[in-house]
DOMARLO-384538 format. One line per field, with one value per residue (C-alpha): residue number from 1; residue in one letter; chain; x, y, z. Coordinates in nm, 2 decimals. Example, Ala and Ser with C-alpha at 12.3 -4.5 7.8 and 13.67 -1.06 7.14 Angstrom:
REM DOMARLO-384538
seq = (1_2)
type = (a_s)
mol = (A_A)
u = (1.23_1.37)
v = (-0.45_-0.11)
w = (0.78_0.71)
REM end
This chain:
REM DOMARLO-384538
seq = (1_2_3_4_5_6_7_8_9_10_11_12_13_14_15_16_17_18_19_20_21_22_23_24_25_26_27_28_29_30_31_32_33_34_35_36_37_38_39_40_41_42_43_44_45_46_47_48_49_50_51_52_53_54_55_56_57_58_59_60_61_62_63_64_65_66_67_68_69_70_71_72_73_74_75_76_77_78_79_80_81_82_83_84_85_86_87_88_89_90_91_92_93_94_95_96_97_98_99_100_101_102_103_104_105_106_107_108_109_110_111_112_113_114_115_116_117_118_119_120_121_122_123_124_125_126_127_128_129_130_131_132_133_134_135_136_137_138_139_140_141_142_143_144_145_146_147_148_149_150_151_152_153_154_155_156_157_158_159_160_161_162_163)
type = (m_g_q_g_t_v_f_w_r_s_n_q_y_p_d_p_s_e_e_p_a_p_r_a_p_y_r_d_l_p_r_v_q_a_d_r_f_r_f_l_r_r_g_l_l_d_q_k_g_v_a_e_r_v_r_f_m_g_e_k_w_r_w_v_w_e_f_g_l_g_s_r_k_l_c_w_l_h_a_m_s_n_a_v_a_a_t_f_t_l_t_d_h_e_l_r_e_v_e_a_l_p_r_v_p_a_v_i_t_q_a_i_r_d_g_q_q_t_g_p_v_r_w_c_w_l_e_i_t_d_k_r_v_a_e_t_f_l_s_f_t_k_k_k_i_e_w_l_k_a_e_t_p_t_l_v_v_r_r_t_a_k_s)
mol = (A_A_A_A_A_A_A_A_A_A_A_A_A_A_A_A_A_A_A_A_A_A_A_A_A_A_A_A_A_A_A_A_A_A_A_A_A_A_A_A_A_A_A_A_A_A_A_A_A_A_A_A_A_A_A_A_A_A_A_A_A_A_A_A_A_A_A_A_A_A_A_A_A_A_A_A_A_A_A_A_A_A_A_A_A_A_A_A_A_A_A_A_A_A_A_A_A_A_A_A_A_A_A_A_A_A_A_A_A_A_A_A_A_A_A_A_A_A_A_A_A_A_A_A_A_A_A_A_A_A_A_A_A_A_A_A_A_A_A_A_A_A_A_A_A_A_A_A_A_A_A_A_A_A_A_A_A_A_A_A_A_A_A)
u = (1.10_1.46_1.59_1.49_1.39_1.75_1.85_1.56_1.62_1.97_1.83_2.06_1.76_1.51_1.34_1.01_1.03_1.38_1.38_1.73_1.86_1.88_2.27_2.28_2.41_2.72_2.84_2.66_2.74_3.09_3.29_3.25_2.87_2.85_3.03_2.79_2.48_2.62_2.69_2.33_2.16_2.35_2.29_1.92_1.88_2.08_1.80_1.56_1.23_1.34_1.25_1.36_1.17_1.30_1.01_0.93_0.78_0.67_0.84_0.99_1.15_1.18_1.34_1.40_1.50_1.22_1.27_0.99_0.89_0.58_0.34_0.51_0.77_1.10_1.29_1.38_1.73_1.78_2.07_2.15_2.42_2.67_2.50_2.31_2.02_1.76_1.40_1.23_0.88_0.78_0.43_0.32_0.39_0.74_0.81_0.73_0.97_1.24_1.17_1.21_1.56_1.84_2.04_1.95_2.23_2.23_2.18_1.87_1.73_1.79_1.62_1.32_1.30_1.32_1.07_0.74_0.42_0.16_-0.14_-0.02_0.32_0.64_0.86_1.23_1.52_1.89_2.18_2.44_2.75_3.00_3.04_2.95_2.62_2.55_2.63_2.41_2.12_2.15_2.15_1.84_1.66_1.73_1.54_1.26_1.24_1.21_0.92_0.75_0.77_0.64_0.36_0.26_0.36_0.22_0.51_0.74_0.49_0.43_0.81_0.88_0.61_0.76_1.12)
v = (2.91_2.89_2.69_2.42_2.44_2.40_2.72_2.93_2.80_2.95_3.30_3.50_3.64_3.37_3.51_3.69_3.89_4.03_4.28_4.33_4.68_4.78_4.76_4.45_4.22_4.45_4.31_3.97_3.82_3.68_3.97_3.88_3.84_4.15_4.35_4.22_4.30_4.65_4.70_4.60_4.79_5.11_5.06_5.02_5.31_5.54_5.51_5.80_5.72_5.37_5.31_5.02_4.83_4.55_4.31_3.97_3.77_3.45_3.12_3.06_3.39_3.52_3.87_4.04_4.38_4.49_4.77_4.95_5.25_5.39_5.10_4.89_4.63_4.63_4.34_4.17_4.10_3.79_3.78_3.41_3.26_3.22_3.38_3.69_3.63_3.85_3.79_4.01_3.99_4.06_4.12_4.01_4.37_4.36_4.02_4.18_4.46_4.20_4.03_4.36_4.42_4.36_4.15_4.00_3.87_3.49_3.51_3.72_3.50_3.19_3.35_3.44_3.10_2.93_3.17_3.06_3.21_3.30_3.47_3.76_3.77_3.57_3.54_3.51_3.42_3.49_3.41_3.69_3.48_3.75_4.12_4.07_3.91_4.20_4.46_4.27_4.26_4.63_4.71_4.50_4.67_5.01_4.89_4.77_5.11_5.27_5.03_5.10_5.48_5.45_5.22_5.44_5.80_5.91_5.73_6.01_6.29_6.16_6.13_6.47_6.64_6.51_6.62)
w = (0.77_0.65_0.94_1.18_1.54_1.67_1.48_1.62_1.97_1.95_1.98_2.20_2.39_2.47_2.78_2.69_3.01_2.95_2.66_2.53_2.48_2.11_2.13_2.34_2.05_2.02_2.35_2.37_2.04_1.94_1.79_1.42_1.45_1.67_1.40_1.13_1.35_1.41_1.04_0.94_1.22_1.14_0.77_0.82_1.06_0.83_0.57_0.58_0.76_0.89_1.25_1.48_1.74_1.96_1.98_2.12_1.83_2.00_2.10_1.75_1.67_2.03_2.05_1.71_1.58_1.36_1.11_0.94_0.73_0.88_0.93_0.67_0.78_0.61_0.78_1.10_1.24_1.45_1.70_1.74_1.96_1.68_1.38_1.25_1.03_0.86_0.75_0.50_0.34_-0.02_-0.15_-0.49_-0.61_-0.47_-0.62_-0.96_-0.88_-0.80_-1.13_-1.31_-1.17_-1.42_-1.18_-0.85_-0.62_-0.58_-0.20_-0.24_-0.52_-0.31_0.00_-0.22_-0.38_-0.04_0.11_0.26_0.10_0.36_0.20_-0.01_0.15_0.09_0.41_0.31_0.54_0.50_0.72_0.71_0.67_0.58_0.50_0.14_0.23_0.47_0.20_-0.05_0.20_0.28_-0.09_-0.14_0.15_-0.01_-0.32_-0.09_0.07_-0.27_-0.35_-0.02_-0.07_-0.42_-0.31_-0.01_-0.08_0.26_0.43_0.29_0.37_0.73_0.80_0.65_0.85_1.18_1.09)
REM end
């Protein structure tokens, strides 16, 4: 999805037995990529109800930073040797929401177009090449959060009850 085997093998954290700390990419990635990763991670965690989990996702993806809202997955960040990438999923309902938006940034449109359909979900991949792309991605995830909350109102209730 999105890239070939060589790209995915460049995951900064390939060993399934060595879980990286949530902030590990800040020190382990080259400075520019570390700053992008930090910007994305903070932007996602600043959204009400979003939780993070560092998780090993098999030999292809290896260690990822998974962000979710309740039981619903929002996106995954990939810390690669010389890149930061993101994967997000869209259901058929969410695809209709995207189509209803007045303007969808080109990088998001391309990621969706190139996405791989697996059952009822489209898996979309995006390399975070600069700050503009990072800002665009965060803006898009805020929309997805709105859709998830509208689709599953108990996500809001459950989070509020724990606060």
